[in-house]
Structure formats: C-alpha cells, structure tokens
N, CA, C and O atoms as a GROMACS GRO file, in nm:
protein
  568
    1MET      N    1  -1.616   3.795  -5.338
    1MET     CA    2  -1.727   3.721  -5.196
    1MET      C    3  -1.692   3.701  -5.099
    1MET      O    4  -1.708   3.750  -4.988
    2LEU      N    5  -1.616   3.588  -5.160
    2LEU     CA    6  -1.537   3.465  -5.014
    2LEU      C    7  -1.448   3.552  -4.961
    2LEU      O    8  -1.435   3.601  -4.849
    3PHE      N    9  -1.383   3.561  -5.074
    3PHE     CA   10  -1.227   3.681  -4.989
    3PHE      C   11  -1.294   3.805  -4.920
    3PHE      O   12  -1.248   3.778  -4.810
    4SER      N   13  -1.346   3.887  -4.903
    4SER     CA   14  -1.485   3.967  -4.811
    4SER      C   15  -1.531   3.913  -4.672
    4SER      O   16  -1.515   3.958  -4.558
    5SER      N   17  -1.599   3.790  -4.725
    5SER     CA   18  -1.656   3.729  -4.620
    5SER      C   19  -1.546   3.625  -4.534
    5SER      O   20  -1.582   3.589  -4.422
    6ILE      N   21  -1.436   3.585  -4.576
    6ILE     CA   22  -1.312   3.532  -4.449
    6ILE      C   23  -1.308   3.648  -4.419
    6ILE      O   24  -1.351   3.654  -4.304
    7LEU      N   25  -1.275   3.772  -4.462
    7LEU     CA   26  -1.219   3.926  -4.414
    7LEU      C   27  -1.251   3.975  -4.308
    7LEU      O   28  -1.182   4.024  -4.219
    8ILE      N   29  -1.430   3.954  -4.324
    8ILE     CA   30  -1.499   3.977  -4.187
    8ILE      C   31  -1.537   3.895  -4.103
    8ILE      O   32  -1.570   3.929  -3.989
    9PHE      N   33  -1.539   3.768  -4.150
    9PHE     CA   34  -1.572   3.683  -4.038
    9PHE      C   35  -1.444   3.705  -3.890
    9PHE      O   36  -1.460   3.722  -3.769
   10CYS      N   37  -1.292   3.690  -3.997
   10CYS     CA   38  -1.196   3.692  -3.929
   10CYS      C   39  -1.220   3.855  -3.807
   10CYS      O   40  -1.210   3.863  -3.684
   11CYS      N   41  -1.240   3.925  -3.876
   11CYS     CA   42  -1.241   4.064  -3.818
   11CYS      C   43  -1.330   4.036  -3.696
   11CYS      O   44  -1.297   4.088  -3.589
   12LEU      N   45  -1.419   3.975  -3.700
   12LEU     CA   46  -1.543   3.989  -3.594
   12LEU      C   47  -1.486   3.901  -3.507
   12LEU      O   48  -1.450   3.955  -3.403
   13PHE      N   49  -1.464   3.780  -3.514
   13PHE     CA   50  -1.390   3.679  -3.473
   13PHE      C   51  -1.259   3.712  -3.355
   13PHE      O   52  -1.244   3.682  -3.237
   14VAL      N   53  -1.175   3.792  -3.456
   14VAL     CA   54  -1.053   3.815  -3.380
   14VAL      C   55  -1.120   3.947  -3.276
   14VAL      O   56  -1.035   3.977  -3.191
   15THR      N   57  -1.210   4.007  -3.266
   15THR     CA   58  -1.257   4.124  -3.212
   15THR      C   59  -1.262   4.040  -3.088
   15THR      O   60  -1.192   4.042  -2.986
   16ASP      N   61  -1.361   3.965  -3.124
   16ASP     CA   62  -1.428   3.969  -2.981
   16ASP      C   63  -1.343   3.833  -2.889
   16ASP      O   64  -1.384   3.793  -2.780
   17LEU      N   65  -1.236   3.784  -2.951
   17LEU     CA   66  -1.166   3.743  -2.868
   17LEU      C   67  -1.046   3.824  -2.794
   17LEU      O   68  -0.979   3.776  -2.703
   18ILE      N   69  -1.032   3.947  -2.844
   18ILE     CA   70  -0.956   4.076  -2.799
   18ILE      C   71  -1.016   4.091  -2.671
   18ILE      O   72  -0.990   4.066  -2.553
   19THR      N   73  -1.103   4.139  -2.740
   19THR     CA   74  -1.188   4.219  -2.658
   19THR      C   75  -1.266   4.164  -2.456
   19THR      O   76  -1.302   4.217  -2.351
   20LYS      N   77  -1.247   4.013  -2.525
   20LYS     CA   78  -1.254   3.875  -2.414
   20LYS      C   79  -1.153   3.891  -2.312
   20LYS      O   80  -1.171   3.913  -2.193
   21HIS      N   81  -1.029   3.877  -2.384
   21HIS     CA   82  -0.873   3.852  -2.316
   21HIS      C   83  -0.875   4.012  -2.237
   21HIS      O   84  -0.879   4.016  -2.114
   22ILE      N   85  -0.872   4.092  -2.288
   22ILE     CA   86  -0.826   4.275  -2.268
   22ILE      C   87  -0.968   4.355  -2.164
   22ILE      O   88  -0.953   4.477  -2.152
   23ILE      N   89  -1.033   4.326  -2.128
   23ILE     CA   90  -1.142   4.353  -2.110
   23ILE      C   91  -1.153   4.241  -1.949
   23ILE      O   92  -1.144   4.280  -1.833
   24CYS      N   93  -1.166   4.146  -1.982
   24CYS     CA   94  -1.205   4.038  -1.873
   24CYS      C   95  -1.051   4.020  -1.804
   24CYS      O   96  -1.040   3.920  -1.733
   25SER      N   97  -0.955   4.088  -1.815
   25SER     CA   98  -0.843   4.093  -1.764
   25SER      C   99  -0.810   4.231  -1.663
   25SER      O  100  -0.744   4.231  -1.560
   26VAL      N  101  -0.875   4.339  -1.724
   26VAL     CA  102  -0.879   4.433  -1.650
   26VAL      C  103  -0.983   4.410  -1.551
   26VAL      O  104  -0.956   4.408  -1.431
   27VAL      N  105  -1.097   4.393  -1.596
   27VAL     CA  106  -1.190   4.396  -1.488
   27VAL      C  107  -1.150   4.270  -1.374
   27VAL      O  108  -1.212   4.272  -1.267
   28ILE      N  109  -1.078   4.192  -1.390
   28ILE     CA  110  -1.064   4.100  -1.281
   28ILE      C  111  -0.944   4.195  -1.213
   28ILE      O  112  -0.955   4.221  -1.094
   29GLU      N  113  -0.866   4.229  -1.264
   29GLU     CA  114  -0.766   4.299  -1.185
   29GLU      C  115  -0.828   4.446  -1.083
   29GLU      O  116  -0.785   4.492  -0.978
   30ASN      N  117  -0.953   4.488  -1.176
   30ASN     CA  118  -1.002   4.627  -1.064
   30ASN      C  119  -1.125   4.528  -0.948
   30ASN      O  120  -1.194   4.598  -0.873
   31GLY      N  121  -1.142   4.394  -0.944
   31GLY     CA  122  -1.231   4.333  -0.858
   31GLY      C  123  -1.350   4.258  -0.898
   31GLY      O  124  -1.436   4.203  -0.828
   32GLY      N  125  -1.338   4.270  -1.039
   32GLY     CA  126  -1.466   4.226  -1.115
   32GLY      C  127  -1.594   4.269  -1.152
   32GLY      O  128  -1.693   4.199  -1.173
   33SER      N  129  -1.575   4.455  -1.159
   33SER     CA  130  -1.626   4.499  -1.204
   33SER      C  131  -1.608   4.652  -1.188
   33SER      O  132  -1.605   4.721  -1.086
   34MET      N  133  -1.595   4.688  -1.340
   34MET     CA  134  -1.568   4.832  -1.324
   34MET      C  135  -1.675   4.939  -1.430
   34MET      O  136  -1.735   4.894  -1.528
   35SER      N  137  -1.682   5.085  -1.386
   35SER     CA  138  -1.780   5.139  -1.471
   35SER      C  139  -1.757   5.168  -1.602
   35SER      O  140  -1.788   5.287  -1.590
   36PHE      N  141  -1.736   5.161  -1.688
   36PHE     CA  142  -1.732   5.239  -1.808
   36PHE      C  143  -1.813   5.372  -1.841
   36PHE      O  144  -1.754   5.480  -1.854
   37ILE      N  145  -1.952   5.360  -1.854
   37ILE     CA  146  -1.988   5.496  -1.875
   37ILE      C  147  -2.121   5.480  -1.717
   37ILE      O  148  -2.210   5.397  -1.698
   38PRO      N  149  -2.070   5.615  -1.621
   38PRO     CA  150  -2.136   5.597  -1.470
   38PRO      C  151  -2.306   5.544  -1.501
   38PRO      O  152  -2.357   5.545  -1.613
   39HIS      N  153  -2.362   5.510  -1.402
   39HIS     CA  154  -2.485   5.450  -1.452
   39HIS      C  155  -2.565   5.410  -1.571
   39HIS      O  156  -2.688   5.408  -1.584
   40ILE      N  157  -2.475   5.382  -1.650
   40ILE     CA  158  -2.567   5.320  -1.776
   40ILE      C  159  -2.434   5.225  -1.782
   40ILE      O  160  -2.455   5.160  -1.680
   41LEU      N  161  -2.336   5.184  -1.824
   41LEU     CA  162  -2.267   5.087  -1.898
   41LEU      C  163  -2.090   5.048  -1.794
   41LEU      O  164  -2.008   5.130  -1.752
   42ARG      N  165  -2.089   4.886  -1.782
   42ARG     CA  166  -2.006   4.872  -1.676
   42ARG      C  167  -1.953   4.757  -1.771
   42ARG      O  168  -2.010   4.713  -1.871
   43PHE      N  169  -1.825   4.716  -1.713
   43PHE     CA  170  -1.802   4.580  -1.740
   43PHE      C  171  -1.725   4.526  -1.594
   43PHE      O  172  -1.635   4.569  -1.522
   44GLU      N  173  -1.827   4.388  -1.598
   44GLU     CA  174  -1.835   4.279  -1.512
   44GLU      C  175  -1.818   4.122  -1.567
   44GLU      O  176  -1.899   4.054  -1.630
   45TYR      N  177  -1.690   4.092  -1.523
   45TYR     CA  178  -1.652   3.966  -1.537
   45TYR      C  179  -1.728   3.825  -1.454
   45TYR      O  180  -1.742   3.789  -1.337
   46ALA      N  181  -1.773   3.763  -1.620
   46ALA     CA  182  -1.833   3.666  -1.501
   46ALA      C  183  -1.864   3.520  -1.624
   46ALA      O  184  -1.890   3.524  -1.744
   47GLU      N  185  -1.853   3.446  -1.564
   47GLU     CA  186  -1.840   3.294  -1.641
   47GLU      C  187  -2.004   3.204  -1.642
   47GLU      O  188  -2.075   3.151  -1.557
   48ASN      N  189  -2.012   3.233  -1.841
   48ASN     CA  190  -2.116   3.153  -1.832
   48ASN      C  191  -2.142   3.004  -1.832
   48ASN      O  192  -2.034   3.004  -1.890
   49THR      N  193  -2.171   2.905  -1.827
   49THR     CA  194  -2.229   2.771  -1.853
   49THR      C  195  -2.308   2.746  -1.953
   49THR      O  196  -2.294   2.675  -2.053
   50GLY      N  197  -2.391   2.813  -1.914
   50GLY     CA  198  -2.500   2.825  -2.000
   50GLY      C  199  -2.510   2.922  -2.162
   50GLY      O  200  -2.412   2.954  -2.229
   51MET      N  201  -2.650   2.952  -2.193
   51MET     CA  202  -2.636   3.040  -2.272
   51MET      C  203  -2.748   3.152  -2.209
   51MET      O  204  -2.777   3.174  -2.091
   52ALA      N  205  -2.812   3.228  -2.361
   52ALA     CA  206  -2.827   3.362  -2.295
   52ALA      C  207  -2.985   3.308  -2.173
   52ALA      O  208  -3.055   3.207  -2.159
   53TRP      N  209  -2.974   3.449  -2.108
   53TRP     CA  210  -3.002   3.469  -1.953
   53TRP      C  211  -3.029   3.353  -1.907
   53TRP      O  212  -3.144   3.324  -1.875
   54GLY      N  213  -2.891   3.237  -1.890
   54GLY     CA  214  -2.868   3.165  -1.757
   54GLY      C  215  -2.926   3.043  -1.805
   54GLY      O  216  -2.913   2.953  -1.721
   55LEU      N  217  -3.019   2.987  -1.966
   55LEU     CA  218  -3.075   2.876  -1.984
   55LEU      C  219  -2.934   2.787  -1.978
   55LEU      O  220  -2.826   2.819  -2.028
   56LEU      N  221  -2.959   2.693  -1.920
   56LEU     CA  222  -2.926   2.559  -1.970
   56LEU      C  223  -2.804   2.571  -1.881
   56LEU      O  224  -2.706   2.513  -1.929
   57ARG      N  225  -2.783   2.633  -1.758
   57ARG     CA  226  -2.668   2.639  -1.708
   57ARG      C  227  -2.585   2.485  -1.689
   57ARG      O  228  -2.647   2.380  -1.708
   58ASN      N  229  -2.463   2.485  -1.655
   58ASN     CA  230  -2.373   2.396  -1.646
   58ASN      C  231  -2.378   2.271  -1.769
   58ASN      O  232  -2.338   2.156  -1.748
   59SER      N  233  -2.431   2.314  -1.889
   59SER     CA  234  -2.461   2.230  -2.000
   59SER      C  235  -2.349   2.253  -2.091
   59SER      O  236  -2.386   2.272  -2.207
   60THR      N  237  -2.240   2.257  -2.075
   60THR     CA  238  -2.115   2.292  -2.173
   60THR      C  239  -2.112   2.218  -2.286
   60THR      O  240  -2.098   2.270  -2.396
   61LEU      N  241  -2.125   2.082  -2.265
   61LEU     CA  242  -2.085   1.984  -2.384
   61LEU      C  243  -2.230   2.046  -2.483
   61LEU      O  244  -2.225   2.112  -2.587
   62LEU      N  245  -2.328   2.007  -2.420
   62LEU     CA  246  -2.425   1.970  -2.486
   62LEU      C  247  -2.420   2.129  -2.622
   62LEU      O  248  -2.437   2.116  -2.743
   63LEU      N  249  -2.390   2.272  -2.546
   63LEU     CA  250  -2.381   2.394  -2.602
   63LEU      C  251  -2.302   2.377  -2.689
   63LEU      O  252  -2.326   2.418  -2.803
   64THR      N  253  -2.161   2.297  -2.651
   64THR     CA  254  -2.056   2.342  -2.721
   64THR      C  255  -2.124   2.257  -2.849
   64THR      O  256  -2.144   2.310  -2.958
   65ILE      N  257  -2.152   2.131  -2.822
   65ILE     CA  258  -2.182   2.040  -2.929
   65ILE      C  259  -2.260   2.116  -3.048
   65ILE      O  260  -2.213   2.114  -3.162
   66ALA      N  261  -2.388   2.188  -3.015
   66ALA     CA  262  -2.478   2.247  -3.076
   66ALA      C  263  -2.423   2.337  -3.138
   66ALA      O  264  -2.462   2.328  -3.255
   67ALA      N  265  -2.302   2.480  -3.119
   67ALA     CA  266  -2.213   2.564  -3.138
   67ALA      C  267  -2.172   2.520  -3.244
   67ALA      O  268  -2.220   2.571  -3.345
   68ALA      N  269  -2.069   2.408  -3.260
   68ALA     CA  270  -2.016   2.382  -3.396
   68ALA      C  271  -2.103   2.303  -3.501
   68ALA      O  272  -2.061   2.286  -3.615
   69LEU      N  273  -2.234   2.254  -3.457
   69LEU     CA  274  -2.286   2.194  -3.536
   69LEU      C  275  -2.371   2.283  -3.604
   69LEU      O  276  -2.431   2.242  -3.703
   70ALA      N  277  -2.392   2.447  -3.548
   70ALA     CA  278  -2.429   2.563  -3.590
   70ALA      C  279  -2.315   2.619  -3.709
   70ALA      O  280  -2.335   2.662  -3.823
   71CYS      N  281  -2.201   2.601  -3.639
   71CYS     CA  282  -2.075   2.657  -3.706
   71CYS      C  283  -2.043   2.603  -3.852
   71CYS      O  284  -1.984   2.667  -3.939
   72VAL      N  285  -2.082   2.501  -3.862
   72VAL     CA  286  -2.036   2.340  -3.965
   72VAL      C  287  -2.139   2.394  -4.105
   72VAL      O  288  -2.099   2.405  -4.221
   73GLY      N  289  -2.302   2.426  -4.044
   73GLY     CA  290  -2.388   2.450  -4.085
   73GLY      C  291  -2.401   2.585  -4.132
   73GLY      O  292  -2.495   2.623  -4.203
   74LEU      N  293  -2.302   2.660  -4.091
   74LEU     CA  294  -2.339   2.816  -4.165
   74LEU      C  295  -2.256   2.830  -4.254
   74LEU      O  296  -2.282   2.905  -4.348
   75VAL      N  297  -2.138   2.764  -4.246
   75VAL     CA  298  -2.054   2.734  -4.346
   75VAL      C  299  -2.057   2.672  -4.426
   75VAL      O  300  -1.975   2.703  -4.513
   76PHE      N  301  -2.138   2.559  -4.454
   76PHE     CA  302  -2.203   2.489  -4.526
   76PHE      C  303  -2.280   2.605  -4.620
   76PHE      O  304  -2.229   2.621  -4.730
   77ILE      N  305  -2.390   2.682  -4.589
   77ILE     CA  306  -2.451   2.739  -4.635
   77ILE      C  307  -2.422   2.836  -4.713
   77ILE      O  308  -2.460   2.837  -4.830
   78LEU      N  309  -2.327   2.964  -4.641
   78LEU     CA  310  -2.264   3.036  -4.726
   78LEU      C  311  -2.129   3.002  -4.789
   78LEU      O  312  -2.044   3.091  -4.789
   79ILE      N  313  -2.103   2.894  -4.838
   79ILE     CA  314  -1.979   2.794  -4.915
   79ILE      C  315  -2.120   2.828  -5.072
   79ILE      O  316  -2.145   2.908  -5.162
   80LYS      N  317  -2.175   2.694  -5.007
   80LYS     CA  318  -2.322   2.653  -5.128
   80LYS      C  319  -2.407   2.819  -5.236
   80LYS      O  320  -2.420   2.842  -5.356
   81THR      N  321  -2.445   2.896  -5.104
   81THR     CA  322  -2.524   2.976  -5.189
   81THR      C  323  -2.471   3.114  -5.154
   81THR      O  324  -2.550   3.205  -5.175
   82GLY      N  325  -2.358   3.145  -5.108
   82GLY     CA  326  -2.347   3.269  -5.073
   82GLY      C  327  -2.362   3.379  -5.140
   82GLY      O  328  -2.394   3.490  -5.098
   83LYS      N  329  -2.321   3.320  -5.317
   83LYS     CA  330  -2.310   3.386  -5.421
   83LYS      C  331  -2.471   3.458  -5.436
   83LYS      O  332  -2.475   3.578  -5.461
   84GLN      N  333  -2.559   3.406  -5.426
   84GLN     CA  334  -2.683   3.429  -5.482
   84GLN      C  335  -2.749   3.495  -5.370
   84GLN      O  336  -2.857   3.551  -5.391
   85MET      N  337  -2.689   3.496  -5.237
   85MET     CA  338  -2.752   3.593  -5.088
   85MET      C  339  -2.742   3.729  -5.116
   85MET      O  340  -2.650   3.800  -5.156
   86PRO      N  341  -2.916   3.757  -5.073
   86PRO     CA  342  -2.868   3.926  -5.082
   86PRO      C  343  -2.767   3.979  -4.971
   86PRO      O  344  -2.795   3.935  -4.860
   87ARG      N  345  -2.675   4.050  -4.974
   87ARG     CA  346  -2.596   4.096  -4.897
   87ARG      C  347  -2.584   4.136  -4.736
   87ARG      O  348  -2.490   4.120  -4.657
   88MET      N  349  -2.708   4.191  -4.719
   88MET     CA  350  -2.770   4.217  -4.562
   88MET      C  351  -2.787   4.046  -4.517
   88MET      O  352  -2.761   4.030  -4.398
   89MET      N  353  -2.820   3.933  -4.582
   89MET     CA  354  -2.833   3.863  -4.531
   89MET      C  355  -2.662   3.742  -4.514
   89MET      O  356  -2.606   3.689  -4.419
   90ARG      N  357  -2.638   3.747  -4.662
   90ARG     CA  358  -2.521   3.698  -4.647
   90ARG      C  359  -2.398   3.718  -4.481
   90ARG      O  360  -2.324   3.639  -4.423
   91LEU      N  361  -2.451   3.919  -4.455
   91LEU     CA  362  -2.358   3.977  -4.342
   91LEU      C  363  -2.420   3.869  -4.231
   91LEU      O  364  -2.367   3.772  -4.177
   92GLY      N  365  -2.587   3.938  -4.216
   92GLY     CA  366  -2.597   3.855  -4.092
   92GLY      C  367  -2.579   3.718  -4.062
   92GLY      O  368  -2.578   3.681  -3.945
   93LEU      N  369  -2.561   3.621  -4.180
   93LEU     CA  370  -2.508   3.497  -4.176
   93LEU      C  371  -2.369   3.481  -4.070
   93LEU      O  372  -2.358   3.429  -3.959
   94LEU      N  373  -2.256   3.563  -4.171
   94LEU     CA  374  -2.151   3.592  -4.094
   94LEU      C  375  -2.168   3.667  -3.946
   94LEU      O  376  -2.112   3.596  -3.862
   95LEU      N  377  -2.202   3.735  -3.910
   95LEU     CA  378  -2.203   3.802  -3.821
   95LEU      C  379  -2.288   3.675  -3.672
   95LEU      O  380  -2.251   3.686  -3.555
   96ILE      N  381  -2.389   3.579  -3.712
   96ILE     CA  382  -2.416   3.469  -3.657
   96ILE      C  383  -2.287   3.395  -3.615
   96ILE      O  384  -2.233   3.359  -3.510
   97LEU      N  385  -2.265   3.391  -3.739
   97LEU     CA  386  -2.141   3.236  -3.738
   97LEU      C  387  -2.027   3.304  -3.652
   97LEU      O  388  -2.011   3.252  -3.542
   98ALA      N  389  -1.924   3.439  -3.690
   98ALA     CA  390  -1.844   3.536  -3.588
   98ALA      C  391  -1.888   3.477  -3.410
   98ALA      O  392  -1.817   3.416  -3.330
   99GLY      N  393  -2.031   3.526  -3.399
   99GLY     CA  394  -2.001   3.461  -3.244
   99GLY      C  395  -2.056   3.352  -3.210
   99GLY      O  396  -2.054   3.329  -3.089
  100ALA      N  397  -2.102   3.280  -3.274
  100ALA     CA  398  -2.086   3.112  -3.253
  100ALA      C  399  -1.948   3.100  -3.230
  100ALA      O  400  -1.894   3.064  -3.125
  101ALA      N  401  -1.892   3.134  -3.343
  101ALA     CA  402  -1.725   3.060  -3.334
  101ALA      C  403  -1.651   3.136  -3.186
  101ALA      O  404  -1.575   3.078  -3.109
  102GLY      N  405  -1.695   3.272  -3.177
  102GLY     CA  406  -1.551   3.310  -3.061
  102GLY      C  407  -1.645   3.283  -2.930
  102GLY      O  408  -1.567   3.297  -2.836
  103ASN      N  409  -1.779   3.250  -2.874
  103ASN     CA  410  -1.818   3.185  -2.769
  103ASN      C  411  -1.805   2.976  -2.745
  103ASN      O  412  -1.806   2.902  -2.647
  104LEU      N  413  -1.792   2.952  -2.910
  104LEU     CA  414  -1.775   2.802  -2.907
  104LEU      C  415  -1.568   2.808  -2.871
  104LEU      O  416  -1.530   2.708  -2.808
  105PHE      N  417  -1.493   2.873  -2.894
  105PHE     CA  418  -1.372   2.919  -2.862
  105PHE      C  419  -1.384   2.913  -2.718
  105PHE      O  420  -1.359   2.809  -2.657
  106ASP      N  421  -1.418   3.010  -2.667
  106ASP     CA  422  -1.454   2.979  -2.516
  106ASP      C  423  -1.481   2.849  -2.440
  106ASP      O  424  -1.416   2.807  -2.344
  107ARG      N  425  -1.570   2.800  -2.487
  107ARG     CA  426  -1.608   2.663  -2.462
  107ARG      C  427  -1.566   2.590  -2.479
  107ARG      O  428  -1.575   2.513  -2.383
  108VAL      N  429  -1.487   2.539  -2.590
  108VAL     CA  430  -1.381   2.456  -2.584
  108VAL      C  431  -1.264   2.420  -2.512
  108VAL      O  432  -1.227   2.310  -2.473
  109PHE      N  433  -1.184   2.589  -2.495
  109PHE     CA  434  -1.056   2.615  -2.432
  109PHE      C  435  -1.061   2.637  -2.302
  109PHE      O  436  -0.960   2.623  -2.234
  110LEU      N  437  -1.203   2.683  -2.241
  110LEU     CA  438  -1.248   2.744  -2.094
  110LEU      C  439  -1.301   2.668  -2.066
  110LEU      O  440  -1.288   2.619  -1.954
  111GLY      N  441  -1.400   2.617  -2.169
  111GLY     CA  442  -1.529   2.529  -2.043
  111GLY      C  443  -1.668   2.609  -2.007
  111GLY      O  444  -1.780   2.568  -1.977
  112PHE      N  445  -1.608   2.750  -2.024
  112PHE     CA  446  -1.742   2.851  -2.022
  112PHE      C  447  -1.696   2.944  -2.130
  112PHE      O  448  -1.594   2.951  -2.198
  113VAL      N  449  -1.879   3.060  -2.117
  113VAL     CA  450  -1.802   3.191  -2.201
  113VAL      C  451  -1.804   3.308  -2.117
  113VAL      O  452  -1.886   3.337  -2.029
  114ARG      N  453  -1.679   3.385  -2.165
  114ARG     CA  454  -1.608   3.491  -2.043
  114ARG      C  455  -1.758   3.601  -2.109
  114ARG      O  456  -1.778   3.623  -2.228
  115ASP      N  457  -1.822   3.641  -2.025
  115ASP     CA  458  -1.945   3.803  -2.054
  115ASP      C  459  -1.886   3.904  -1.935
  115ASP      O  460  -1.850   3.892  -1.818
  116PHE      N  461  -1.898   4.022  -2.043
  116PHE     CA  462  -1.846   4.139  -1.952
  116PHE      C  463  -1.924   4.254  -1.962
  116PHE      O  464  -1.904   4.348  -1.885
  117ILE      N  465  -2.030   4.259  -2.068
  117ILE     CA  466  -2.092   4.415  -2.101
  117ILE      C  467  -2.211   4.398  -1.969
  117ILE      O  468  -2.249   4.284  -1.940
  118ALA      N  469  -2.249   4.488  -1.914
  118ALA     CA  470  -2.364   4.461  -1.795
  118ALA      C  471  -2.430   4.601  -1.829
  118ALA      O  472  -2.352   4.689  -1.868
  119PHE      N  473  -2.537   4.625  -1.821
  119PHE     CA  474  -2.601   4.757  -1.817
  119PHE      C  475  -2.666   4.799  -1.692
  119PHE      O  476  -2.739   4.710  -1.651
  120ASP      N  477  -2.665   4.909  -1.612
  120ASP     CA  478  -2.651   4.971  -1.479
  120ASP      C  479  -2.839   5.015  -1.524
  120ASP      O  480  -2.922   4.991  -1.437
  121PHE      N  481  -2.893   5.082  -1.671
  121PHE     CA  482  -3.018   5.163  -1.605
  121PHE      C  483  -3.166   5.020  -1.652
  121PHE      O  484  -3.288   5.031  -1.638
  122ILE      N  485  -3.118   4.951  -1.684
  122ILE     CA  486  -3.188   4.811  -1.673
  122ILE      C  487  -3.157   4.647  -1.642
  122ILE      O  488  -3.054   4.605  -1.695
  123SER      N  489  -3.214   4.576  -1.582
  123SER     CA  490  -3.204   4.476  -1.581
  123SER      C  491  -3.186   4.370  -1.722
  123SER      O  492  -3.263   4.346  -1.814
  124PHE      N  493  -3.121   4.348  -1.708
  124PHE     CA  494  -3.055   4.256  -1.843
  124PHE      C  495  -2.929   4.183  -1.806
  124PHE      O  496  -2.848   4.244  -1.735
  125PRO      N  497  -2.895   4.037  -1.851
  125PRO     CA  498  -2.802   3.934  -1.841
  125PRO      C  499  -2.675   4.006  -1.947
  125PRO      O  500  -2.688   4.082  -2.043
  126ILE      N  501  -2.563   3.954  -1.890
  126ILE     CA  502  -2.433   4.012  -1.847
  126ILE      C  503  -2.428   3.968  -2.004
  126ILE      O  504  -2.516   3.883  -2.019
  127PHE      N  505  -2.378   3.986  -2.097
  127PHE     CA  506  -2.320   3.967  -2.241
  127PHE      C  507  -2.199   3.983  -2.286
  127PHE      O  508  -2.122   4.039  -2.208
  128ASN      N  509  -2.137   3.937  -2.438
  128ASN     CA  510  -2.007   4.004  -2.463
  128ASN      C  511  -2.014   4.042  -2.632
  128ASN      O  512  -2.122   4.048  -2.690
  129PHE      N  513  -1.910   4.063  -2.688
  129PHE     CA  514  -1.921   4.119  -2.842
  129PHE      C  515  -1.953   3.964  -2.878
  129PHE      O  516  -2.045   3.975  -2.959
  130ALA      N  517  -1.932   3.854  -2.866
  130ALA     CA  518  -1.980   3.747  -2.971
  130ALA      C  519  -2.153   3.762  -2.957
  130ALA      O  520  -2.224   3.763  -3.058
  131ASP      N  521  -2.200   3.771  -2.841
  131ASP     CA  522  -2.369   3.782  -2.844
  131ASP      C  523  -2.399   3.865  -2.881
  131ASP      O  524  -2.519   3.856  -2.906
  132SER      N  525  -2.336   4.013  -2.921
  132SER     CA  526  -2.402   4.139  -2.987
  132SER      C  527  -2.361   4.080  -3.099
  132SER      O  528  -2.445   4.122  -3.179
  133CYS      N  529  -2.288   4.012  -3.158
  133CYS     CA  530  -2.270   3.972  -3.344
  133CYS      C  531  -2.409   3.841  -3.379
  133CYS      O  532  -2.490   3.852  -3.471
  134VAL      N  533  -2.405   3.746  -3.299
  134VAL     CA  534  -2.556   3.698  -3.276
  134VAL      C  535  -2.698   3.773  -3.324
  134VAL      O  536  -2.780   3.764  -3.416
  135THR      N  537  -2.678   3.842  -3.216
  135THR     CA  538  -2.796   3.934  -3.207
  135THR      C  539  -2.813   4.050  -3.310
  135THR      O  540  -2.929   4.085  -3.334
  136ILE      N  541  -2.723   4.108  -3.366
  136ILE     CA  542  -2.722   4.146  -3.495
  136ILE      C  543  -2.728   4.096  -3.581
  136ILE      O  544  -2.794   4.152  -3.668
  137GLY      N  545  -2.663   3.955  -3.615
  137GLY     CA  546  -2.721   3.914  -3.737
  137GLY      C  547  -2.867   3.858  -3.737
  137GLY      O  548  -2.938   3.850  -3.837
  138GLY      N  549  -2.902   3.821  -3.610
  138GLY     CA  550  -3.015   3.823  -3.636
  138GLY      C  551  -3.145   3.845  -3.674
  138GLY      O  552  -3.231   3.780  -3.733
  139ILE      N  553  -3.128   4.030  -3.591
  139ILE     CA  554  -3.199   4.144  -3.660
  139ILE      C  555  -3.164   4.160  -3.811
  139ILE      O  556  -3.250   4.199  -3.889
  140LEU      N  557  -3.106   4.148  -3.830
  140LEU     CA  558  -3.052   4.190  -4.018
  140LEU      C  559  -3.114   3.996  -4.081
  140LEU      O  560  -3.147   4.008  -4.200
  141LEU      N  561  -3.125   3.914  -4.056
  141LEU     CA  562  -3.138   3.806  -4.142
  141LEU      C  563  -3.345   3.864  -4.094
  141LEU      O  564  -3.412   3.895  -4.192
  142PHE      N  565  -3.404   3.869  -3.977
  142PHE     CA  566  -3.525   3.945  -3.998
  142PHE      C  567  -3.570   4.078  -4.074
  142PHE      O  568  -3.688   4.115  -4.071
   0.00000   0.00000   0.00000
C-alpha cells in the first residue's frame, strides 16, 4: 500500500512538472497561445499568483504556506489511516496531494503557478494538470 501510494504520487507530481515545462515552453515560443483542438481546447501560458478563479491574487506567500500545511496534513493522514481507507478515498487524497505539491513547487521556485489549459467553447479560467488532480481527487472524495 505504501509503495503503490508513493508511486502514484510520484507519477502524478512528475507528470505535472513535465507538462508545465514542455507545454509552457512551446506555448511561449509560439506567442503565448496555440490551438490544440480547434474551437475546443488551446494551450495558453498564464502566470497565476492567486488561486482558482483568480481569488487571492498576489498572495503567493499566504498560498505557499497554506499549500505546504495542506501537504503535510495529507501526508500525515495517509500515513496514519491510509491502510484502513477505502481505495477510492486514498486515491482521492493522493490526487489532491500531488496537485497541491505540484503547484506548491511552482510557488516556491517561481513565485507563481504556471497554467496552460484553456477552453474555447466556454468561459473558464486557465488551469493546469495539478488543478485537474485536485478537482478529480475532490470528486472521488465526494
């Protein structure tokens, strides 16, 4: 259980960092935005100093501390009660942990979070793989 949990976390965390690095580099080279699936999905580089939907903009220190505390809390919960948890609950917490850690990495080393996934068919904030992990993890917990 512990090994598989660590493996899942590492795969999600590394995938987040790799997608941010590769896609953001390519998008920046192409002027900051590029279509991926025309009229549906595009990659658009954005530096987010806040959280979801632009809340707490320019609150990097506060959000860094909150994310670090959340990560420590999630690790503690997973270590203490992970064996007794239903599999979907453990997976949900791992997804949230990986997403929080991925965005925490950006905040600590860059001072902002790199976002790059944008929808063309609806008005929705730009997000990244880590945000998707947190959202899917929350859905699994629900």
